[in-house]
N, C-alpha and C positions, 0 to 999 in steps of 0.2 A: 504493499499499499505506500502511495506517495502522498506526501504532505508538504505544504509550504507553511511554514511556521514563521511569523512576523513578531516584532517587538519592537519598542522605542517610542511609541506614541505618549501623549500625555497632553499638560496643560502648560503652555508656555505665553510670557507675555511678549507683544509685539517687538520686534527687534532681536528676539532670541534666536535659539538655534535648537534642534533636535536632530537624531540620527535614528532612522529607520533600518531595522536589518530582517533579511528574508532569507531563511535556510530550507533548501529543498532534502527532504529526508525520505528514506526508503529504498527501492530499487532504482534509483535514478544513476545513470551512468553520465550524464550531461544535460544541460539547458542551454538552449539558446532560441530567441533572446530571453532575458528576463528584465522585469520591468515594473514599473509601479503606476497604479491607476489612482484616482479620487473622486469621491463624489460628495461634493457640498450639500448642505441641508437644500432639499427641495430643488435640487439640480441633477442633470445627468452625469454619469460617470465619465470621466475623460482621461486619457493617457497625460501621466505627467512626466515620465522619462523611462526611456529603455535602453538596454545595452546588449550588443551581440558579445558573443565569444571572442570575436576579434577586436573588441574595444570600441566598435562604432557606437556612437550616442545618438539619441534622438529627444529632444525636449520641446514640451509646449512653451510658446513664447513668454507665457506669465513667469516662469522660474528660470529662465534662462540666465547663468551668471549668478544664481543663487541657490540652486540645488544640484549640486554635481552628484552623477551616479556612478558606483563602481561596483566591480565584483571580485571574488575569490573563488578561483576555479576549484581549489583543492578543497575548501570548505562548502562549495556549491551554495555560496551567500551571495546576494546582491544586498547593496547598502545605498540609502539615499540621504546625504548631508543636507538638512535643511537649515540654511541659514537666513538673516534678516526676514525672520517670519512675519506675515502681514494677517491681519484679521481674514482676510479674504481667502487664505491659505486654509482655513478651518473646513475639516471634512474627514471623512472616513477614508483611509488609504490603505489599497490592496495590492498585494504584490500578485503578479502573474508570471507565468514562466511556460515555455513548451519545452518539455523534457524527454529525453530519449529514455525509455524505461524498459527494463527487463520484465517480459510478462512471466507471472510466476506459475499460471495454470498452462497456458498454450505453449509456452515457450517463445523464444525470439526475442525480438525487439520491436518497439514501436514508438512513434512521437505522439504524445498526448499534451494537451493544454491544462493547467492548473491554476487555481486562484488559492491565495490566502484567506483566512477569516475575517481580515480588516483590523486596522486600528485606528482609533479616534485620535484625531489631532486637533486640538483648540487653541487657537491664538487669541489673546484678550487683549483689547486696546487701551 
């Protein structure tokens, strides 16, 4: 069974920083890409940032220069360093990854899409 386990959310004042982590566990060989989405209250979910195994990154315009994304291949972990946080960054942040998984029953390998459970980030003004 594959899980994406997130950590690092919380309450912070505007201008502060938080770092989110997401670990892929289970029968995971590798994940590509890995990224973060967010859903503000009453709004649709949007991509925040993503990173490929080759280090290519993609950011939504509102976080460019503030939220660097990185990954550790050995630990199968993706990080989102959130700096200069603003009240409009308040949202539930969810990790997403497309992972190569060893199938336990049928055998072989396959690529599957996974989501974390989500972590709340609240930025007070």
